[in-house]
PADO-779918 format. One line per field, with one value per atom (N, C-alpha, C): residue number from 0; atom name; x, y, z. Coordinates in Angstrom, 2 decimals. Layout:
// PADO-779918
num [NUM;...]
atomo [CA;...]
c1 [X;...]
c2 [Y;...]
c3 [Z;...]
//
This chain:
// PADO-779918
num [0;0;0;1;1;1;2;2;2;3;3;3;4;4;4;5;5;5;6;6;6;7;7;7;8;8;8;9;9;9;10;10;10;11;11;11;12;12;12;13;13;13;14;14;14;15;15;15;16;16;16;17;17;17;18;18;18;19;19;19;20;20;20;21;21;21;22;22;22;23;23;23;24;24;24;25;25;25;26;26;26;27;27;27;28;28;28;29;29;29;30;30;30;31;31;31;32;32;32;33;33;33;34;34;34;35;35;35;36;36;36;37;37;37;38;38;38;39;39;39;40;40;40;41;41;41;42;42;42;43;43;43;44;44;44;45;45;45;46;46;46;47;47;47;48;48;48;49;49;49;50;50;50;51;51;51;52;52;52;53;53;53;54;54;54;55;55;55;56;56;56;57;57;57;58;58;58;59;59;59;60;60;60;61;61;61;62;62;62;63;63;63;64;64;64;65;65;65;66;66;66;67;67;67;68;68;68;69;69;69;70;70;70;71;71;71;72;72;72;73;73;73;74;74;74;75;75;75;76;76;76;77;77;77;78;78;78;79;79;79;80;80;80;81;81;81;82;82;82;83;83;83;84;84;84;85;85;85;86;86;86;87;87;87;88;88;88;89;89;89;90;90;90;91;91;91;92;92;92;93;93;93;94;94;94;95;95;95;96;96;96;97;97;97;98;98;98;99;99;99;100;100;100;101;101;101;102;102;102;103;103;103;104;104;104;105;105;105;106;106;106;107;107;107;108;108;108;109;109;109;110;110;110;111;111;111;112;112;112;113;113;113;114;114;114;115;115;115;116;116;116;117;117;117;118;118;118]
atomo [N;CA;C;N;CA;C;N;CA;C;N;CA;C;N;CA;C;N;CA;C;N;CA;C;N;CA;C;N;CA;C;N;CA;C;N;CA;C;N;CA;C;N;CA;C;N;CA;C;N;CA;C;N;CA;C;N;CA;C;N;CA;C;N;CA;C;N;CA;C;N;CA;C;N;CA;C;N;CA;C;N;CA;C;N;CA;C;N;CA;C;N;CA;C;N;CA;C;N;CA;C;N;CA;C;N;CA;C;N;CA;C;N;CA;C;N;CA;C;N;CA;C;N;CA;C;N;CA;C;N;CA;C;N;CA;C;N;CA;C;N;CA;C;N;CA;C;N;CA;C;N;CA;C;N;CA;C;N;CA;C;N;CA;C;N;CA;C;N;CA;C;N;CA;C;N;CA;C;N;CA;C;N;CA;C;N;CA;C;N;CA;C;N;CA;C;N;CA;C;N;CA;C;N;CA;C;N;CA;C;N;CA;C;N;CA;C;N;CA;C;N;CA;C;N;CA;C;N;CA;C;N;CA;C;N;CA;C;N;CA;C;N;CA;C;N;CA;C;N;CA;C;N;CA;C;N;CA;C;N;CA;C;N;CA;C;N;CA;C;N;CA;C;N;CA;C;N;CA;C;N;CA;C;N;CA;C;N;CA;C;N;CA;C;N;CA;C;N;CA;C;N;CA;C;N;CA;C;N;CA;C;N;CA;C;N;CA;C;N;CA;C;N;CA;C;N;CA;C;N;CA;C;N;CA;C;N;CA;C;N;CA;C;N;CA;C;N;CA;C;N;CA;C;N;CA;C;N;CA;C;N;CA;C;N;CA;C;N;CA;C;N;CA;C;N;CA;C;N;CA;C;N;CA;C;N;CA;C;N;CA;C;N;CA;C;N;CA;C;N;CA;C;N;CA;C;N;CA;C;N;CA;C;N;CA;C]
c1 [1.08;0.02;0.94;0.49;1.26;0.89;1.66;1.44;0.73;-0.06;-0.73;0.07;0.95;1.75;3.22;3.43;4.49;3.81;2.43;1.86;2.39;2.26;2.81;1.53;1.64;0.81;0.54;-1.06;-1.53;-1.09;-0.53;-0.40;-1.64;-1.74;-2.76;-3.21;-4.49;-5.09;-5.19;-4.84;-4.91;-3.56;-3.78;-2.60;-1.52;-0.43;0.34;0.90;1.20;2.06;3.30;4.15;5.36;5.45;6.93;6.78;6.31;6.49;5.85;4.47;3.48;2.26;1.69;2.93;2.03;1.92;1.13;0.64;2.44;2.70;3.91;3.63;4.75;4.66;5.51;5.95;6.35;5.30;4.12;3.52;3.84;3.21;3.69;3.15;4.07;3.41;2.89;1.67;0.96;1.68;1.36;2.01;1.87;0.44;0.36;1.32;1.71;2.54;4.15;4.40;5.71;5.30;4.15;3.72;4.14;3.45;3.38;5.27;5.65;7.26;7.96;7.68;8.00;7.65;6.16;5.65;6.44;6.83;7.30;8.80;9.60;10.89;10.75;10.12;10.14;9.72;8.63;8.51;9.84;10.67;11.79;12.64;12.67;14.03;13.38;12.23;11.90;12.98;13.43;14.14;15.18;16.15;17.80;17.79;16.73;16.37;16.34;15.52;15.54;16.86;17.63;19.11;19.92;20.15;20.91;20.20;19.16;18.83;19.21;19.40;19.85;21.32;21.88;23.39;23.63;22.98;23.29;23.13;21.77;21.44;22.78;22.75;23.91;25.09;25.42;27.02;26.74;25.75;25.88;25.67;24.99;24.78;26.00;26.35;27.21;26.45;25.05;24.63;24.05;24.09;23.46;23.11;23.50;23.31;23.95;24.86;25.64;26.41;26.40;26.90;28.73;29.01;30.30;30.65;31.79;32.31;31.68;30.67;30.46;31.01;30.62;31.37;30.74;31.15;30.36;30.79;31.87;31.78;31.05;30.67;29.65;28.38;27.80;26.85;26.58;27.65;27.62;27.44;28.09;28.06;26.49;26.28;24.50;23.53;23.84;23.03;23.23;24.38;24.75;23.98;24.44;23.60;22.02;21.71;19.91;19.85;20.45;19.91;20.12;21.14;21.09;19.85;19.70;18.49;17.03;17.09;15.49;15.44;16.61;16.38;16.64;16.77;16.78;15.54;14.34;13.13;12.57;12.46;12.18;13.00;14.01;15.06;14.43;14.20;13.88;12.42;11.37;10.14;10.42;11.38;11.61;12.27;13.05;13.63;12.78;11.51;10.38;9.39;9.43;8.43;9.25;10.31;11.00;11.66;11.45;12.23;13.43;14.55;15.73;16.85;17.70;18.75;19.83;19.68;20.97;20.26;18.81;18.18;18.57;18.82;18.75;20.00;21.16;22.65;22.63;21.98;22.15;21.29;20.50;19.59;20.72;21.12;22.00;23.29;23.55;24.85;24.50;23.31;22.83;22.51;21.98;21.95;23.02;23.94;25.36;25.87;25.99;26.35;25.81;24.52;23.63;23.79;24.33;24.52;25.74;26.70;28.15;28.20;27.25;27.32;26.92;25.96;25.33;26.49;26.89;27.97;29.05]
c2 [-1.16;-0.07;1.14;2.23;3.18;4.28;5.14;5.91;7.23;7.66;9.10;10.12;10.39;11.31;11.39;10.11;10.25;10.54;10.88;11.02;12.80;12.83;14.49;15.21;16.34;17.09;17.86;18.44;18.84;20.45;20.72;22.44;23.28;24.19;25.05;25.98;25.91;26.47;28.03;28.90;30.10;30.89;32.19;33.15;32.44;32.07;31.68;32.69;32.61;33.43;33.17;33.94;33.88;33.70;33.57;33.33;34.51;35.52;36.66;36.84;36.18;36.11;37.01;37.61;38.75;37.90;38.09;37.35;37.43;36.05;36.15;37.05;37.76;38.82;38.06;36.90;36.35;35.51;35.76;35.00;35.10;34.00;33.56;35.05;35.17;36.36;35.66;36.42;35.86;36.34;35.14;35.40;36.40;37.31;38.62;39.81;39.83;40.82;40.48;39.33;39.16;39.32;39.50;39.58;41.45;42.24;43.47;43.93;43.18;43.41;43.53;42.05;42.16;43.19;43.31;44.51;45.96;46.08;47.44;47.78;46.41;46.20;46.75;45.84;45.85;47.58;47.89;49.34;50.38;50.32;50.76;50.57;49.45;48.60;49.19;49.76;49.83;50.97;52.04;53.06;52.46;51.81;51.18;49.99;49.48;47.84;49.02;49.86;50.52;51.06;51.72;52.07;50.80;50.29;49.09;48.43;48.08;47.69;48.48;49.60;50.75;50.50;50.46;50.12;48.82;47.71;46.60;46.62;47.16;47.70;48.38;49.32;50.46;50.03;48.89;48.23;47.15;46.38;45.69;45.88;46.79;47.44;48.50;49.04;50.30;51.83;51.77;52.99;53.49;54.62;55.63;56.91;58.33;59.07;58.62;58.63;58.16;56.42;55.92;54.28;54.53;53.84;53.44;51.87;51.45;50.27;49.44;48.46;47.79;47.19;47.17;47.02;45.96;44.71;43.64;43.55;44.16;44.00;44.90;46.26;46.89;46.43;45.46;44.96;43.94;43.20;42.27;42.86;43.90;44.31;44.87;45.43;45.88;44.71;43.69;42.37;42.14;41.96;41.48;42.30;43.61;44.61;44.00;43.94;43.95;42.82;41.70;40.28;40.70;41.42;41.54;42.49;43.62;44.34;43.57;42.72;42.03;40.78;40.36;39.16;39.74;41.10;41.20;41.37;41.97;41.72;40.45;39.40;38.32;37.62;38.04;37.40;38.17;39.49;40.45;39.90;39.51;38.60;37.33;36.65;35.33;35.60;36.62;37.08;37.73;38.20;38.83;37.70;36.40;35.51;34.80;34.20;33.63;33.95;35.42;36.02;35.65;35.36;34.69;35.89;36.41;37.54;37.09;35.60;35.33;35.48;35.78;35.98;37.40;38.51;39.69;40.35;39.05;39.41;39.52;38.23;38.59;39.97;40.02;41.28;42.66;42.76;43.77;43.66;42.20;42.20;42.54;42.00;42.50;43.63;44.44;46.15;46.62;46.09;47.38;46.94;45.63;45.29;46.44;46.14;47.10;48.49;49.10;50.54;50.27;49.74;49.64;49.61;48.76;48.64;50.21;50.62;51.87;53.14;52.89;54.21;53.95]
c3 [-0.02;-0.04;0.09;-0.56;-0.77;0.37;0.82;1.87;1.98;1.96;1.75;1.85;3.10;3.06;2.14;1.09;0.25;-1.22;-1.31;-2.42;-3.04;-4.31;-4.60;-4.22;-3.57;-3.37;-5.00;-5.06;-6.49;-6.32;-7.69;-7.72;-7.44;-6.63;-6.48;-7.85;-7.86;-9.31;-9.08;-10.15;-9.76;-9.24;-9.07;-8.61;-7.40;-7.63;-6.70;-5.78;-4.30;-3.56;-3.31;-3.17;-2.59;-0.95;-0.75;0.74;1.65;1.20;1.82;2.12;1.09;1.03;0.11;-0.95;-1.76;-3.34;-3.91;-5.15;-6.19;-6.68;-7.39;-8.57;-8.90;-9.71;-11.21;-10.90;-12.33;-12.82;-13.38;-13.97;-15.36;-16.16;-17.48;-18.46;-19.49;-20.26;-21.49;-21.75;-22.92;-24.42;-25.06;-26.59;-27.20;-26.86;-27.92;-27.02;-26.06;-25.42;-26.11;-26.52;-27.27;-28.59;-29.06;-30.18;-30.63;-29.61;-29.82;-29.63;-28.86;-28.66;-30.14;-30.59;-32.01;-33.14;-32.98;-33.80;-33.48;-32.37;-31.90;-32.39;-32.56;-32.68;-34.19;-35.16;-36.52;-36.79;-35.80;-36.48;-36.21;-35.21;-34.83;-35.62;-36.38;-37.28;-38.82;-39.24;-40.54;-41.11;-40.86;-41.49;-41.38;-40.55;-40.89;-41.61;-41.46;-42.49;-44.00;-44.51;-45.40;-46.07;-45.12;-45.57;-45.80;-45.26;-45.46;-46.64;-46.90;-48.16;-49.26;-49.16;-49.96;-50.40;-49.00;-49.33;-50.02;-49.51;-50.42;-51.72;-52.28;-53.55;-54.23;-54.01;-54.66;-54.26;-53.50;-53.66;-54.54;-54.81;-55.51;-57.41;-57.46;-58.49;-58.89;-58.17;-58.46;-58.82;-58.83;-59.42;-58.14;-58.10;-56.86;-57.96;-57.69;-58.59;-60.03;-59.79;-61.63;-61.04;-61.95;-61.91;-62.16;-61.14;-61.30;-61.17;-60.56;-60.60;-59.20;-59.47;-58.58;-56.98;-56.22;-54.78;-54.15;-54.45;-53.90;-52.32;-51.83;-50.32;-49.44;-50.28;-49.40;-49.92;-50.55;-50.70;-49.81;-49.30;-48.40;-46.93;-46.95;-45.24;-45.72;-46.42;-46.06;-46.00;-46.76;-46.60;-45.14;-44.47;-43.25;-42.27;-42.73;-41.30;-41.73;-42.53;-42.83;-42.12;-42.24;-41.13;-39.89;-39.77;-38.11;-37.78;-38.57;-37.77;-38.11;-38.74;-38.88;-37.86;-37.27;-36.44;-35.09;-34.67;-33.64;-32.94;-33.73;-32.93;-32.60;-33.56;-32.96;-31.74;-31.85;-30.57;-29.44;-29.63;-28.36;-27.77;-28.85;-28.52;-27.78;-27.71;-27.52;-26.03;-25.83;-24.59;-23.61;-24.28;-23.35;-22.68;-23.70;-23.21;-22.16;-22.69;-21.54;-20.35;-20.10;-19.00;-18.70;-19.80;-19.14;-19.59;-19.02;-19.33;-20.30;-20.65;-21.34;-22.84;-22.98;-24.44;-25.05;-23.69;-24.11;-24.79;-24.53;-24.63;-26.01;-27.30;-28.43;-29.32;-28.41;-28.82;-28.76;-27.81;-27.64;-28.63;-29.01;-29.87;-31.25;-31.43;-33.14;-33.33;-32.27;-32.40;-32.22;-31.57;-31.59;-33.20;-33.38;-34.96;-36.09;-35.70;-36.78;-36.81;-35.74;-35.64;-36.00;-35.86;-36.40;-37.83;-38.37;-40.20;-40.46;-39.57;-40.15;-39.95;-39.30;-39.24;-40.10]
//
């Protein structure tokens, strides 16, 4: 026979309380909150993404105001910066949902890298 004292206790439903009796402030975040973080991130990244797209296009084609020799290195730098800018909001949304500090490090690195490419 199994001992009732050794049976696992069921988790309480509803808001949990911490040690001091206050409601737990670490409730799970909703998916739509992370979606809003991603949308705001893309709204903030729209202009830098457009500038990096133009840098890539002008680098690969060589034509801005007048046509010159194409510069593939400039084009690839623009593409790399564009990839950095477009991936940062998604990683920020994941970091917002997971509530882990280690997910914010790539966001900071991606944003710093894209600023470096823009300057």
